[in-house]
N, C-alpha and C positions, 0 to 999 in steps of 0.2 A: 504494500500500500504506500503511495507517495507520502512523504512527510509534509506536515503543514508548514507553510511559510510563516515567518515571524511577523509579516504585515497584518495589521488588523483590518477587518472588513469595514468597520464603522468609522475609520479616520481617514483623512485625506493623505495620500502618499506624499512623503517629503521629497526633496530634490535628490537625496541619496538613492531612494528607491526608484525614482524615475530614471536616473542615469543607469542604474543597474538593469532595469527592464529594457532600456533602449540598447545597451550593450549586448544583452542576451538576445534580443530580437535580431540585431545585426549579425551576430555569429550564427544564429539559427538559419538565416537566409543564405549562408555560405554553403554550397553543396559539399565541400570537403568535410565540414564539421557537423552538418545536419544529422547524419546517422548516429554519431557519437553523442551529441547533445540530446537527441530525442530519447536515448536509452539511459542517460544519466539522471540522477536525482539531485536537485539543488536544495540544500538545507541552509536556510538563513535564520536559524533560531539563536536566541541569546545564549543557550547552554550547549551549543554544538562543540565540536572538537577543534575548531580553529583557534589558535592562540589569540589573545586580545590585541597584540601588536602585529599580527600577521594578516595576510590577505585571504588565503584559502588553503585548504589541505584536501588531498584526494585519498579516498578509501578504496581498497581493492574490490569492494562490492559494487563500486560505481557511484558512490555518493560523494558529492562535492560539498564540503562544509565551508560556507562563505561567511566571512566576518560581517555581520549586519551593521556595524557602526563605522566602518571605514568609508571614506568619501573618495570618489574617483570619477573621472569623466567616462562617457560611454565607450570610447576607444580603449581606455585602460581596462575597463571591465571585460571588454571583448578579448584583450590580450590575456588577462588572468584566467578566464574560463578556458580559452584555447590551450593554455599551458597545462591546466589540470587535465583536460580531455586527452591531450597527447600522451600523458603518462599512461593512460589506459590503452590508447590505440597502439603505442609502441611496445606494449607488453612489459612495462617496467616492474610489474608485480610478479613476474614469473620467477625472479630471483628472490629466494625467501629471506636472506639476510637483509636487514634494513640498516646498513652501515651508512655513515656520513659520506664516505667516499663514493658509494654507489649512487646515493641520492644526488650528490654534486655532479657526477658524470651525466646522469639523466637530465639534470637541469641545464647543463651546458649544451647538450645535444638539442634539446627543445628550443633553447634560446637561439641557437644557430638556425634551426629550421624556421622559426617564426621570423627571424631577420631576413632570411632569403625569400620567404613568402610575402614579406611586407604587410603583415596582418596586425592591425591594432597598434597600440602605442604602449610601451612598458611604463609602469608607474614611475613617479619621480625619483624614488629611492633606488631604482634599478640602475645599475651603471651602464653606460653606453660603451660597448666593447666592439670595436671594428675588426679586431684580429682574433676571432673565436676559432678554436681548433676544429678541424673537420673529421677527426677520428670518431669511430663508433663509440657507443656507451661502454662496451667491453674493453676497448683499448684505453679509453680515458680512465676507467675504473682501475685497470692495472697500473697505469702511471700514477694515479692519485694514491693508490695503496703503497707503492714503492717510494715515491718521492714527496708525498703529501699534496694537499690541494693548494694550488697557487692563490695568492691573496686576491688577485683580480678575478678569479673564477669562483670565489666563494659567494654565497648568499644570492644566487640567481634564481632560487625557488620562490614560491609564493607564500611560504611560511615565514616566521620571524627569523631574524639573523641567527646563524649558528644552529639552525634546527632543520629537520627534514619535512618536506611537504608530502611525503609518502607514508601512509598509515596502513599497515598490513591488516589489522583487525579492528573493526569498530566495537564499541561497547555493546553489552548484551541488550540494553533497551533499544538501541538502534536496530540490531539484528532482529529482535522480536517484531519491531514495527514493519519490517520487510520480510516477514516469514514466508510469504508466498512468492518471493522474488525468484525468478529462474536464472540459471547461469547464462552469461552473455559472452560471446566471442568478440572481445573488443578489437583485436587486430583485424578480424574480418570486417567489422563495421568501418574501420579506417580505410580498408581496401575498397569497400563500396563507395565511401566518400571520394576517394581518389578517382574512381571511375566516373562518378557523377560530375566531379569538378572538370575532368578532362573533356567529357561530353559537352558540358555547358560552355566550356571555353571554345570548343570547336563551333558550337551553335552561335556564340557571340561573334566569332570571326566571320562566320558565314551569313550573319544578319538574321538568323532565325530567332535569337533571343536578344532583347535590348540590353540586358545586363546579366551578370553571372548569377545563376540560380533562380531566374524569374519563373521558369516553367516547372520547377522542381515539385511544387505542391500538387500538381496534377497527376503525379506518378507514384504516390505513396500506396502501400498495400490497401489501406482503408478506402482510398479514392478508387482504386481499381476494383475493389470488392463492390462498392456502390454501383459502378458502371456495369459490372457483371449482372447485378440484379435487374437494372433497368433494361439491359439489352437481351438477357438470356433467361430470366426467371420471372415469368408473368405473375405468379402468385404474389410476389412482394415488390414487383417492379414499380407500380404506381406509388406505393408508400415510400420506397427508396428515393424516387424522384422528388417527393415532397419534402424530404428531410435533408438538412445540411450537416455534413460531417465536420466536427470541430476536433482538430488535433493540436492541442496546445498544452505543453507540459506544465507551465505555470498555472494555468486555469485548472487543469486536472488535479494538481497538488492542492490548490486552494479548496476545491470541491471534494477532496478525498476520494478521487476516482482511481482505482487500481488498474482496471482494464477498460471498462466502458460503462456508460450510463445513457439514459434517454430522457429528454424533456418533451413531453407530448404537447404542451402549450406553446413552446417556442419552436417546435418542429426541428429539434437539434439532437444529433447523436454525438456523444463525446467519446473519443477513443484516445486512450493514453498512449502516446508514441513510445514512452519508456517501457511499455510492456513487451516490446519486441515481437509483436504478432506478425506472422507472414500473411500472404493474401488469403490462403484457405482458412486460416484461423479468423481473419477479419470477416470473411463471409459468414462463418458460424456466429460470431459475435453480433454482426449487423442483423442477421436474420432473427436472432434472439431478441434484440431490442425492438425490431419492427413488429414482431408478433406480440410483444407486450402492449404496444400501442394499438395494433389492429384488432386484437381480441378484447380490447377495452378493460384491461385488468384493473385499472384505477377505478372505473365506474362499478365494476363487479365486486369490489372489496366489501361493501356493505357493512362498514363499521368494524371489520376485523383489524387485528394488529397489522400496521403497514409492513413492517419488516418480515413478519412470519408469513403474511400473505404473499409477499414478494418471493420468499423462499419456496412456498408451495407452487407458485406459478412457474418458477425456474425449473423445478423438477419435471413438470409436465412439458414445457417447451423444449428442454434439452433432450428429453426422451424422443420427442417427435423429430427433432433435427438430426439426431443420431440415426433414427430409423429411415429418414429420407436421404441421408448422406449429403447434407448441405454443408460444405466446407469441412474444416478439420477441427477436432476438439482441442481447445486451448489447454495448456498444461496446468493452469491454475484458475481458480474462481468459478469452476463449472460444477453445478450440483446435478449429479446423475446417479440414479439408483435403479437397476433393472427390476428390483422387487416392486417398485411403484408403477410399473408399466400398466397402462390402461386406466389408471385412476384419474379422477378429476382434481382440479386445484382445490375445490371445496373439500373433497374427501381427504386429500393430503394435509390440508390445513387442520382438519380435525385430529389427525394423527399427531401433528406437530404440537398442538395444544396440550396433548397428554404427556409430552416429553420435552418441555421447554429447555431444560438444562442442556440437553444434547444439541438441539437445533439452534440455539442462540449463538453457538460457537462457529457456525458455518459461514462461508464467505460466498457472496454473490459476485457477479462480475465487477461490482464496485468495490467490495472489500468485506472484511469481517464485521458482522453486525450492521451493515449498511445495505439498503435496497438500491438496486440500479434503476428503479423507476423514480425519477425526480419529481417531487410535487412542491407546490408553492403555497400550501396551507389554505387553499381556496376550494374546498370540496364542492361547494354549490356553483362554482364557475361553470361546470359542465352542464348545468341545468337551465341556464339562461343565456340569451343573446348569442354572442360569438362562440361560447363554449358548446352550445347545442349544434351550431353549424359545423364546427370542427369535429365534434363527435360523429355526426352523420357522415362527414367526409371520410373519416377513417373507416367506418363500417362499410361505406360504399366502395372504397379502394380495395379492401380485402375481399368483399363479395365479388366485385368485378374481376379481381385478380384470379379468384378461384374459377370463375367461368372461363377466362382465357386459358388458364393452365390446363383445365380438363379438355377444352375444345382442341387445343394444340397438342395434347398428349405429351406434356413436358416432363412427366415423371410421376412417381408414386407419391401419394399423400395419405397419411394415416386416417383411419375412419373417424377417430376422435377429433382430429383437427377439422375435418370436413363438417362434422356435426356442429362444432362450436361456431364455425364461420356461418353456417346456415342459420343457426339459432340467433346470431347477431342481427340478421335481417328481419326477425320477427320482433314486434314490440313486446316489452316485458309484461308479464302477467301482474295485474294489480294485486295488492296484498289481500284485499277483501274477496277477490275471486279465488285466490289460493285458500283462504280460510273457508269459503263456501264449499270447496272441494273436500276439505277435511271433514266438514259436517256431513257431506254426502257419503263419505266412506264409513262413518260411524253411525249415521242415522239414515238408512235408506228409506224410501217412501213406504208407508204402511199399507198393507192390503186390507181394504174395507170388507167387512162381513155383512151378509144379508140377514135381516132379522124381521120377525113378525111382531116384535114387542109393541110396536106402535105403528099406526098407519102413516104412510107417506103424506105429507102435506100437499104434495102435487096432485093427489087423488081426492081432494076434498069434494069434488063434484059427485063422487060415488062413494060416500063414507061406508056404505054397507058391504062393499067388496074389499076384503083384506088384501093388501099388497105389501111386499117387503120393502124395507128401506136399508140403506147402506150406512153402517156405523163402524167406529173403531173400538174394539173391546178395551175395557179398562185395564186388564192384565197386561196386554201388549204395550199400551201407552205408559203404564206406570214404570216399566223398566227402561224407558228412554230418558236418560239423564246423564249429565257429566258434571265434573267439578271445575270450578273457576278459582284458581289461586291468585289473589290480587295483591301485588306489591303496593302498599300504601305508605312507603317511606317518604321522607321529606324531599328526596330527589326526583320523585315522580311528578310529571306535569299533569295538572288537573284537566286540561283539554284532552290530553292523551287518554286519561281514564274515561272521560265522558265519551270520546269517540269509540274506544274499544268496547265499552259496556253497551253502548247503543247498537253497535254492529252485532255483538253476540246476542243481544235480545232479539233483534230482527231475524237472524238466522235460526234461533231457537224456535220462534213462533212458526216460521215457515216450514220447519222440519218436524213439527208436532212433538216438540220436547215439552213434557208436562211441567217439569221443575228442574232447577239447577242448584247444585250444592255450592255455596259460596263461602270462601274462607279469606279473610283479610290478614295480611302479614306485614308487620314492620319489626319493631323490637320485640313484640309479643304476637301471639296468634289469637284471632277473633273468629270463632265459628259462627256464621250467620244462619246455618241450617239450610233448608230447602226454600228457595224463593221462586215465585212465578216469573217467567221471562219478562213480562211487562213491568214487574216490580224492580228488576235489575236496572232497567233503563230510566225509571222515573223516581222511585222513592227510596233508593238505597242511600243511607248516610254512611260515608266512609269514616271509619274510626282509626285513630292513631296516625302520627306523621313522624315517627322516630327513625331508627336505623332499619336495616334490612336483614332479616333472618327468615328464610323461606322453608328450610328443611322441616321445622316442626309442623308447618301446615301440610306438607307432603305426608309426613308420618301420620297425621290425624286422618287424612282421607284414606290412607291405606289400611288403617286398623279399625276405623269406625264400622259398626255392624250394619247400619242402615244405608250404606253406600255400596252399589254393586261392585263385585270383584273385578268385572271387566269394564267398568265405567272409565272412560278417558278423562284426562285432566288437561285443562288449558291454563297455562301460566302466563300472567301478564306482568312484565317487569321492565325496568329500564336497563338491565344488564349489570347494575351495581349490586351484586348479590353474591352469596356464598356458593360453593360447589354443591350441586344437587344430586341425590341418588333416588331415582324413581324406577319402580318395578313395573308399573302399568303403562298403558298407552298414554302418550302425552304430546303436547306441542307447546311452542313458545310464541308469544306475541310481544315484540319489542320495538322501540322506535327505530326508524331508519337512521343509519349512521352509528349505531351502537352494536356491541358484540358481547357475547357471554364469556365469562372468564374460564370456560371449560368447553370441551367438545360436546355439543348437544347430540343426543341419541334420537330425538324426535324432530319433526319439521319445525322450522323457524319462520314466522311471518313477521314482516317488518312494516310498521305503520309509517307512511310518509306524512 
């Protein structure tokens, strides 16, 4: 996971930070250093390993610890960063001993290289040396070991005087922060940069590019992966065309993005260039983020814990992508478990809720404990105005992509993915309709019986001729009842209570439910006994407004003798309750945007 920058989000950057950012941007635009810089991690924290009077030090893991208090011009920061990166690119950490002679030999070699390249400007305390030796690091090391380091070749590194800027091992806290970091071949990255620089120089000479490195950003693995989706994969082509790929190391470090993340509101996919993903891995990562958006995982969360819901969706998406063979599986940050194959995100979330200690330690593409679905704290934004239009656009893109994909025979798609895409085209079922279906399951229409007990009023013209009438027997009607466990704690909204009770009363009357067993629960339990459906809606006086303890009410309904053993229970709560253990059929009625603190075993209806 990238380290956090020392810069604070809420204060205006000072001149020191602005100069550093400008120097970083200039070096990033140079094709020779772009591969190295995109894989390195810049750490400008107050407690990093750079000495207080130094400029920067380089760790063998690829971390550059920059002194956040030193002031320099952009050209000087460009020089310092290039010096640190060349330590990695030239393989100076391959020699295990960290002697002063070896460090000085490496600094002399890099100083000569940058002088020939004419890149940047050395800081003021660096000496100007016109007669630098041209021997390799090994030859210089041998000379320095035998004869000592010449005075004019000392202190050419970026650390403090008489100190080395090469650090073989970082401290444990730094290594833990980058636990998912993969091993990087730095000399190979320098070779790639040399090829890019040579190609760009030829393009500049031929008039193809206006300056060195202008066209480089169009050929990154992430950009090539995006182009592949647009040109060759209709399912996600429309979504890929709508999103912009952001590859900025500083931004990813500030947002704590280890590999990738997506912002559906801004239509941006963030790919950390320091992760070292190749094009196939970028295809997998990009498809992962686009499916998060297209399948509307944010809208489907329905009050669940954001990070745990993100983890559940990751398991489902990654299983589909592996099955479809889209791209290559990255070496880190991918949640994949073959045992969860075929399960929905909702089902996996319920599993996770029962084992929080295990799943809170997992890493998404963004990092440990962080979701790669970026949200801006505006859940209602998707329900009004521009949010509704964008939501419809994403659903339409994926549905249209599915139609093109199947029509052109572009490859296998899992049945679960096809079902979810088709379901997105259908409007969501209102909560009261789902509740009505629950009533229908437990209270099917009664069969009326013919009886001669009294004449039918429709035959009043011939009262002497007995004819049957249709009635519902008392025995059958008496067994049609259910329990309502009502959370009456202080956190419950009174409008929510009225709306829920009114709906329950209406459905009870329409399903010939004779009476309902009502129990109120807050800090204590209040058994109201059996109430007529019309009394629930009109004349019930709610008692108590304290805390929330619902289990005693459940226990009461399960052991009371005058309540049917197979009678279902409907629990109305706002979700701020204890873990419940229920043995009989049950369902929950909770506000939209809330979630239960446990995995529910019965259906959950959400009141909007």
